[in-house]
C-alpha positions, 0 to 999 in steps of 0.5 A: 500500499505504502509503495502504491502511494509513493508511485501515485505521488512520483507520477503526479509530481512527474506529471505536474513538472511536465505541465509546467514545463510545457508553456515554457517549451511551448513559448521557446518553440514559438519564439525559436519558429517566428522571432527573425520574421517578427523582428523583420515586420518590427523593424520595417513597422518601427523608426529604429532597431531598438522600438523594433526589438521592443515590439517583438519583445512585447509580443512575446510578452503577450503570447506568454500571458494568454498562451492557450490563445495561440492557435495551434499549427506553424502558419496560424502561430505566425498569423497570431503573433503578427496580428499581435504585432500589428495591433502593439504597432497600431497603439504606439502610433495612436500614442505618438499622435496624440503626443504629436497633437499635445507637442508638436515641436517635441515630434522629432524625424527617425534618425536613419543611417545610410550611404549617403545624404540623399538615401538618409533624406529619402528614408526621412521623407518616406518616414514621414509620410508613413507616419500620416497614414492610418495604422492599418493601412501603414501596415498593409503598405509595409507588409506588401511593398517591404516585406513582399507579402501577397495580398491573400497572405496579408488579409489571412493574417489581418483577419480581412478580406482581399478586397480590403487589403487592396482598398488600403493599398490603392488608398495608401499608395496614393497618399503616400505619393501626395504627401511625398510630392507635398514633402519633395516641393518643400524641400530645398 
């Protein structure tokens, strides 16, 4: 009888150890499988490397907090993580927009590291133009134009229709051209 109790206790302890290790293992697997892709996307959505790293870290923090809601399957996991990252970006963009409205002189253009003055000026103009787009449109433009993702993939990732993605792309491209044209005419 005593041996049976010991065996049951050991089996229960072993299953508890596995249950505790599984979330940590799942999070590690998510990180290994998707961190490079998320960082590339975050780098294109954020003004600098530090902001991109913060976005990826916060994405995984959200995943750790609600690991049960992360769907199974590599494509589904990635779509969920990308949506979280984009939502975090949208929240930051909204916060920045509020700060710009409250203190317009505090807003600075992003710093760029380039191979020349012309490249730095071009990147600054593009960043200023992207900052003027609504968050969803900005994310779609970045995913399509900079990440090179196909429209159906963007639609699936964001949970919208392909028609919606095409509409945002069309409208976003026109807005970017208008803003860049205005900024180019004010530059010396």
